[in-house]
C-alpha positions as CSV (number, residue, x, y, z in Angstrom):
1,M,140.0,109.0,152.9
2,A,137.0,111.1,152.6
3,T,135.8,114.1,149.8
4,S,132.9,116.1,149.5
5,P,130.0,114.9,147.2
6,T,130.5,116.5,143.5
7,S,126.9,117.0,142.7
8,G,124.0,118.4,144.7
9,Q,121.4,117.0,142.7
10,L,120.1,113.4,143.6
11,L,118.4,110.4,142.2
12,V,116.2,108.9,145.2
13,I,115.4,105.4,144.5
14,I,112.8,103.9,147.2
15,D,112.8,100.0,147.1
16,P,109.6,98.5,147.5
17,V,110.2,96.4,150.4
18,A,111.2,99.8,152.5
19,R,107.7,101.3,151.3
20,R,105.8,98.6,152.6
21,T,107.3,97.7,155.9
22,D,108.1,101.4,157.0
23,G,106.4,104.0,154.9
24,E,106.7,106.7,157.5
25,S,110.4,106.7,157.8
26,V,110.6,106.3,153.5
27,R,108.4,109.9,153.8
28,I,110.4,111.4,156.3
29,A,113.7,110.4,154.7
30,K,112.4,111.8,151.2
31,D,111.2,114.9,152.8
32,V,114.5,115.6,154.5
33,L,116.5,115.2,151.0
34,S,113.6,117.4,149.0
35,A,114.1,120.0,151.3
36,G,118.1,120.0,151.2
37,A,118.5,119.1,147.5
38,S,117.3,119.1,143.8
39,T,115.7,115.2,143.8
40,K,114.5,112.9,141.4
41,V,112.2,110.1,143.0
42,C,111.9,106.8,141.9
43,L,109.4,104.3,143.1
44,P,110.6,101.0,141.1
45,D,108.3,97.7,141.6
46,S,110.6,95.1,140.2
47,P,114.4,94.6,139.8
48,E,114.7,95.5,136.1
49,E,113.3,99.0,137.2
50,F,115.7,99.4,139.9
51,A,118.5,98.5,137.4
52,R,116.9,100.7,134.7
53,A,116.7,103.9,137.5
54,L,120.3,103.3,138.5
55,T,121.3,103.1,134.9
56,R,119.9,106.1,133.9
57,R,121.0,108.4,136.8
58,G,122.9,110.9,134.7
59,S,125.1,113.2,136.6
60,R,123.2,112.8,139.6
61,R,124.1,111.0,143.0
62,P,122.2,108.1,143.6
63,V,120.7,107.5,147.3
64,V,118.9,104.2,147.7
65,I,116.4,104.2,150.7
66,G,116.1,100.6,151.9
67,D,117.3,97.9,153.5
68,D,120.9,96.1,153.0
69,R,119.3,93.6,150.4
70,A,118.7,96.8,148.3
71,L,122.0,98.5,149.2
72,T,123.9,95.1,147.9
73,R,121.7,95.1,144.5
74,A,123.0,98.8,143.9
75,V,126.5,98.1,144.5
76,T,126.7,95.0,142.6
77,L,124.9,96.6,139.8
78,L,127.5,99.5,139.5
79,H,130.1,96.9,139.5
80,R,129.1,95.1,137.1
81,Q,128.6,98.4,134.4
82,R,132.3,98.9,135.8
83,A,130.9,102.3,137.4
84,L,131.5,101.9,140.5
85,T,134.7,103.8,141.5
86,A,133.7,107.0,139.6
87,C,130.0,106.7,141.7
88,V,129.3,108.2,145.0
89,L,126.7,106.0,146.4
90,S,124.2,106.7,149.3
91,V,122.0,104.7,151.4
92,V,119.1,105.7,154.0
93,P,118.3,102.2,156.0
94,V,114.9,101.3,155.8
95,G,113.4,97.9,155.9
96,G,114.1,94.5,157.4
97,S,117.9,93.5,157.5
98,L,120.1,96.9,158.3
99,S,122.9,95.5,159.6
100,V,125.3,95.6,156.9
101,A,124.8,99.2,156.3
102,H,125.1,100.2,159.9
103,A,128.5,98.5,160.3
104,L,129.5,100.6,157.3
105,G,128.9,103.6,159.3
106,V,126.0,104.8,157.9
107,P,123.3,106.5,161.0
108,T,120.5,104.5,162.1
109,G,117.6,106.9,161.8
110,A,116.1,108.4,159.1
111,V,116.7,111.8,159.6
112,A,120.5,111.3,160.9
113,A,121.1,109.1,157.6
114,A,119.2,111.5,155.1
115,R,121.4,114.5,156.8
116,A,124.5,112.5,156.2
117,V,123.5,112.5,152.4
118,L,123.2,115.8,152.0
119,D,126.1,117.1,154.5
120,G,128.6,114.0,154.6
121,A,131.3,113.3,153.1
122,E,132.5,110.3,150.3
123,R,134.5,108.0,152.2
124,R,136.0,105.1,150.0
125,L,135.8,101.3,151.5
126,D,137.3,98.3,150.1
127,L,135.1,95.7,148.6
128,L,135.4,92.1,148.0
129,V,134.5,90.6,144.5
130,D,134.3,87.0,143.6
131,D,134.9,85.3,140.6
132,S,131.3,85.2,139.2
133,D,131.0,89.1,139.7
134,G,128.9,88.8,143.1
135,V,130.2,91.4,145.9
136,V,130.6,91.4,149.8
137,L,130.0,94.4,151.6
138,G,130.7,93.6,155.0
139,S,131.4,89.7,156.2
140,L,131.1,86.3,154.3
141,R,130.5,82.9,156.4
142,I,130.8,79.4,155.3
143,P,129.1,77.0,155.9
144,A,126.1,79.6,155.5
145,P,124.6,79.5,159.6
146,P,120.7,79.2,159.7
147,T,118.5,81.9,160.1
148,A,114.8,82.4,160.7
149,G,114.6,84.0,157.1
150,D,115.9,81.1,155.5
151,T,112.7,79.9,153.5
152,L,112.0,78.5,150.2
153,P,112.4,79.9,147.6
154,T,115.7,80.4,148.5
155,D,116.3,82.3,145.0
156,A,117.5,85.7,146.0
157,S,117.2,87.1,142.5
158,D,113.7,88.6,143.2
159,P,113.9,90.2,146.8
160,Y,110.3,91.9,146.1
161,D,108.4,89.4,145.5
162,P,109.2,87.4,148.9
163,S,108.1,89.9,151.2
164,D,104.6,90.9,148.9
165,P,102.1,91.0,152.0
166,S,99.4,89.9,149.3
167,D,97.3,87.1,149.9
168,P,99.2,83.8,148.9
169,S,96.0,81.8,147.6
170,D,94.7,85.1,145.6
171,P,95.5,84.1,141.8
172,S,96.4,87.5,141.2
173,G,99.3,87.5,143.8
174,P,103.3,87.6,143.2
175,P,104.4,85.4,140.3
176,W,106.7,83.1,143.0
177,L,103.8,82.6,145.1
178,R,101.6,81.1,142.3
179,S,104.6,78.7,141.3
180,L,105.2,77.7,144.6
181,V,101.6,76.8,145.0
182,R,101.4,75.2,141.5
183,T,104.5,72.8,142.8
184,L,103.0,71.9,146.1
185,V,99.5,71.1,145.5
186,P,99.0,68.7,142.4
187,A,97.1,69.8,139.3
188,R,93.3,68.7,139.6
189,P,90.2,70.1,139.2
190,Y,88.8,72.4,141.6
191,R,85.7,72.1,143.6
192,S,83.9,74.3,145.4
193,V,83.3,73.8,149.1
194,R,79.9,73.8,150.5
195,H,79.9,76.1,154.1
196,A,77.0,75.9,156.7
197,H,76.9,80.0,157.0
198,P,75.8,81.5,153.3
199,S,77.9,84.5,154.2
200,R,81.2,82.4,154.0
201,H,80.6,81.4,150.2
202,S,83.2,83.0,148.0
203,S,84.9,81.8,145.3
204,R,88.5,82.0,147.1
205,H,87.5,78.9,148.8
206,S,87.6,77.0,145.7
207,L,91.3,77.4,145.2
208,P,93.8,75.4,147.0
209,S,94.8,76.2,150.8
210,W,98.0,77.6,151.5
211,P,100.1,75.8,153.8
212,S,100.0,76.9,157.5
213,R,103.6,76.6,158.1
214,P,106.5,78.2,156.1
215,V,108.5,75.6,153.9
216,T,111.9,76.0,155.4
217,A,115.1,75.3,153.7
218,P,117.2,72.3,155.0
219,P,119.5,72.3,157.7
220,P,123.1,73.1,156.4
221,P,125.4,69.9,157.1
222,G,128.0,69.2,159.6
223,P,131.5,69.9,159.5
224,A,132.7,70.3,155.8
225,R,135.7,69.3,154.0
226,L,137.2,72.7,152.2
227,R,140.8,73.7,151.2
228,I,140.9,77.4,152.3
229,E,143.6,79.1,150.3
230,V,145.0,82.9,151.3
231,D,147.2,84.3,148.8
232,G,147.7,81.0,147.0
233,A,148.8,79.5,150.5
234,T,146.8,76.8,151.6
235,L,145.8,77.7,155.4
236,I,143.6,74.3,155.6
237,D,143.1,71.1,153.3
238,L,140.4,68.6,152.8
239,D,141.9,66.0,155.3
240,Q,140.8,68.4,158.7
241,P,137.1,69.0,158.2
242,V,136.1,72.9,159.5
243,E,132.9,74.2,161.4
244,T,132.9,77.4,159.8
245,V,135.1,79.8,158.0
246,S,134.8,83.7,158.2
247,V,135.9,86.2,156.0
248,T,135.8,89.9,157.3
249,P,137.5,93.2,156.1
250,G,140.7,93.9,157.9
251,A,141.6,96.7,160.5
252,P,141.9,100.0,159.2
253,A,145.7,99.5,159.1
254,T,145.4,96.6,157.1
255,A,143.1,98.1,154.4
256,G,143.6,96.5,151.1
257,T,143.5,92.7,153.0
258,V,140.7,90.5,154.6
259,K,140.9,88.6,158.0
260,V,140.4,84.8,157.4
261,V,139.5,82.8,160.2
262,V,138.8,78.8,160.0
263,R,137.5,76.9,163.1
264,P,138.5,73.4,162.5
265,S,136.4,70.7,163.5
266,S,137.4,68.7,166.9
267,V,136.3,66.3,169.1
268,G,136.8,66.8,172.7
269,A,139.1,69.6,173.4
270,E,138.2,72.8,171.1
271,A,140.7,73.1,168.4
272,A,142.3,76.6,168.2
273,P,141.3,78.7,165.3
274,L,143.4,79.7,162.1
275,Q,143.5,82.8,161.3
276,A,145.3,84.8,158.2
277,Y,145.4,88.1,156.3
278,G,145.5,88.6,152.5
279,R,144.1,89.8,149.3
280,T,142.6,87.1,147.9
281,V,140.8,83.7,149.3
282,T,139.9,80.5,147.6
283,V,137.6,78.1,149.0
284,S,137.2,74.6,147.4
285,G,136.0,71.2,147.9
286,A,132.7,69.3,148.6
287,D,129.7,71.6,147.6
288,F,129.2,74.4,150.3
289,H,126.5,76.9,151.1
290,Y,127.8,80.6,152.2
291,R,126.5,83.5,153.4
292,A,127.4,87.2,151.7
293,D,126.2,89.8,154.0
294,A,122.2,89.6,154.2
295,A,122.2,87.0,151.4
296,A,122.9,83.0,151.3
297,A,124.2,81.7,148.2
298,G,125.4,78.2,146.8
299,P,126.0,75.4,146.3
300,V,129.5,75.9,144.9
301,R,132.3,73.8,144.8
302,R,135.0,76.7,144.1
303,R,135.0,80.3,144.7
304,T,137.6,82.7,144.8
305,W,137.4,86.3,146.5
306,T,139.4,89.0,145.8
307,V,139.7,92.5,147.7
308,R,138.9,95.8,145.8
309,E,140.8,98.2,147.7
310,G,138.5,101.9,148.2
311,A,136.4,100.5,145.4
312,L,133.1,101.6,146.9
313,G,132.3,105.0,147.4
314,L,129.9,105.7,150.2
315,M,128.3,109.0,151.7
316,L,128.7,108.8,155.7
317,P,128.9,111.4,158.2
318,V,132.0,113.5,158.5
319,R,134.0,112.6,161.3
């Protein structure tokens, strides 16, 4: 169901990662939005500032200019404030990972996405909510598949710092880098390093060198033994190891449900995947990691996801 927006006043929250990675697209989107509506622009530099701006939006419609993680952060905050059903959210995808926003129907390109904010219509989309108040906008995978972006630190609580382009050996750099330097390099008095060329003398050379290779997260384990329950019925039990589990929103004809596909582990001939539709999915067993949209999470031993039909109101182009 699509409806027209209720307010012509916009609160434009520009994620700092988007500002660093594609400042030109940010500028274009801001100009298009400012030309078509009354806008208040916020430039948060921390998750706390991001949350504060969203909380104080008043009657303005929030518009997030950022990547999938910024979109997920906004939806999570509104859900935890129990304000999601009364709010119409907009997003202009700018940054690194944009696949979730595009899969939801948000146009590619800053101009097209900004025009959808101004001239589009609200569409109510299903949302997957877990028992720890986390949200999934698109797909869920178990175990979490390895990606090039899975580097330590793996805690995604502050997604601003990991893409900070500052020199990691700079003591004024982001806190997580300074913390990781202290972890990787034993504490000892620094010694100045002599160089043959006088122009290379610098106080920065007295600092420990940063590893030339990124520290990657350990690879995921092999087949897992998990119990998968869909609406209380066991789809697969602990006696049969599984390779992957995927949970995705159902087709339009099955709104309010998710599609669960389990691929059992097999030796020799490939085992046929198991499939089910339902409103709740519970996974339990040995510690497991999972990937919800753009972020990896875990390990956990039990987690339940429930479909909230039409919980997310998103501005999308008129069909």
